[in-house]
N, C-alpha and C positions, 0 to 999 in steps of 0.2 A: 504494500500500500504506500503510495507516494505521500511525502510530507511537504506541506506548503507552509511558508512563513508569511503572515500578514503584518505589515507595519503601517499602522493607522492610528492617529491620535484621537479621532472621534469614536468614542466607545460604541455608539449606536451603529455607525457604519461598520466598524470592526466586527461587531457581533453578527450583523446581517451577512457580511461576507463569509465569516467563519461557518455559520449555519448553512449557507448556500453551498459552500465547497464540501462541507461534511456530508451533505445530501448527495453530492456527486461521488462520494466514496473516498475522499482524501482525509488524511490525518492533518489537522491544522493547528499550528501554533500562532498566537497573536500577541503583539507587543505594541506599546503606544509611543515609542520614540526610536530615533535612529541609533542612539547609544545602546538601548536595550536590544535592538535588532542585531547589531554586530556581536554583542555578548552572547545572545541566544544562539546565533548561527555558529559561533566558535565552539559553544558547548555541545550543540546538537544540530549539525548541518541539515538543511532542507534541500529538496530537489528543485524547487522554484520559490522565488521571493517576490512578493507584491509590496511595493513601497509607495506610499503617498508622498507627493512632492512637498507639500506644505506641512512640515513637521516642526514642532517647537525644538529649540536647541539645534542639534545636528539635523539639517533639513534632508529631504529625500535625495538631492543631488550628492551631498557629501556622504550620506549613508551608502549610496550606490558605489561611489568611488572607494569607500572603505571596504566594502565587500569585494570589489574587484581586485583589491590588493592581496586578498587571501583566497579567492575562489573564482572559478569561471561559471558558477551557478547561473542559470537563466534568471533574469530580473525583468519584471514587468512594472513599469512606472504607472501609478494611478494619479490622475490629475483632474481638477475641476475645470481646467482651461485647456482648450484644444488649439490655441494659437501656435504658430510655427515656432516662435522663440522658445516657449516652454518645452514643446515636444523635442525639438532639436537639442536643446540643452540637456534634457534627460537622457537622450540617446548618446550624446557626446560623453556623458558621465559614465557610460558603460551599460545602460539598459539595453535589453534585447527587443523590447516592445513597450507599448503604452496602451492604456485604456482611459477613457474620460468618464467622469461622473456626470449624470447617473448612467450606469451601465447595466446591461442585461446579464444576469447571472449565467445563463446558458452560453452566451458568447464568451464570457470570461473563462468558463470551464473549457470551452472549445480551444481557446488560445493556449491554455495551460496544457491540454492534451497534446496539441501540436508541438509545443516546445519539448515536452517530455518524450514524445515519440521520436523527434529528431535527435535528442540527446542520447537516447538508447541505441540509435542506429549509427552512431558515430563509429568511424573506423571500419566500415564494411567494405570500402573500396581499397583494394590492395595495390601495392606498387608505389614507388616514389615519384612525385610530380615535381617538375622544376621549370624555372624560367629565370633568366638573368643569373643573379647570384643567390636566388631563393630556392630552397628545397623544402618540400612538404612530404611528411610521412603520414598518410591518412590513417593507417592502422595504429600508429602510436600517438596520433594527435599532436604532432610536433611540427613546427615551422622553424627553419633556420635561414638566416641571411648572412652570407659570407662566413658560414661556419658557426655563427653565434645564434643561440636560440632566441626566438621572438615570441613574446607573450601575446597571445590572442585569446579573446573570449571564444566560447563555443560557437556562437553565431558567426563571428568573424572568420573562424577557422572553416566552418561549413561553406561560407560564401566564397572564401579563397579556393577551396577544393572544387566547388562547382565551376568557377571560372577556369581553373587550371585543367579541369577534366574536359573542357570544351575550348581549347586554344583557337583563337581566330574567329570563333563563332559569336555573333551578337546574341546576348540573352536579354530579353525584355525585363522590366521591373516585375511584371506579372509572373513571368516564368521563375524569376529568382525568389519571389515571395512564396510561390508554391513549393519550389524545390528546397529552399533553405529554411524558411519559416514554417512550411506546411500549411500556408494560408491560401485561400482563394478569394472569395468575395469580400471578406472584411479586412483585407490587407491594405496597407498604406505605403505608397511608393517612397515616402520619406524615410521609412525604415531602411530601404535599400541604399538610398543616397547617402545617409549619414554613415552607415557601416562601410560603404565604399570609401568615403572620405577618411574614416579611421584606419582602414586597411592601408591606404596609400601612405599614411604617415609611418607605417611600420615596414613596408616592403619596397617603396619607391625611393630611388636616390634623391629625387626632388619632387616631393608630393604636390607642389604647385604646378609642376609641368610633368605629369606622369608619362612614363615610357611604356608601362606594361598594362595597367588597369585603365583602359581608355573608355571615355564616354562617347557613345555614338548618338549624336543629337536626334531626339525624337524617336529613338528606338530602344536604347538601353546601354549595356556595358559589354565589353569584350576584353579578353586577355590577348594582348598583342603577341605575335609569334615572329 
């Protein structure tokens, strides 16, 4: 049974989220602050973490960054605002996805199932993938650049593998959402854009002028060969 950690300072919302996810069959822990979230996760790691952005003290952005320093656990940001700045800032902090309040419990559960499904299927593709000075070991979950290991989140790693498995082929945002996130109709193209930008900072010699992970305007992204 999968364990989910909810980080939400509003007790009423936290309780309703916990009950909804317990009804879906998950084991749920819930805390009211970012500081508690990090301590709870270190004591008993969860498989997915839901973090509200607007937390007292350590806010959701910093809580996500703190978790990223110790884990690649899938993180879903929960926000009352859907404007681009908040969404992008949350994803840049290391979140894999986001949902806005109020949300439909069934949709949230579907997003969690997709993240869990993709996490459990990591490493099924065998063989080393490479481009430039980057090497990817799909079965080991390792990325190296010039021989040095590069830290990637699970979602960044899956995205990089997907592009590297199709060198020279343009993959649309919709295709990447389906293949990397496991999402179809409720996916958001900003998830892809922000994760591509994060990947470029890790594998490109000059992220501002990428040589390998290229944008094909109006179509999507491709890995240059």
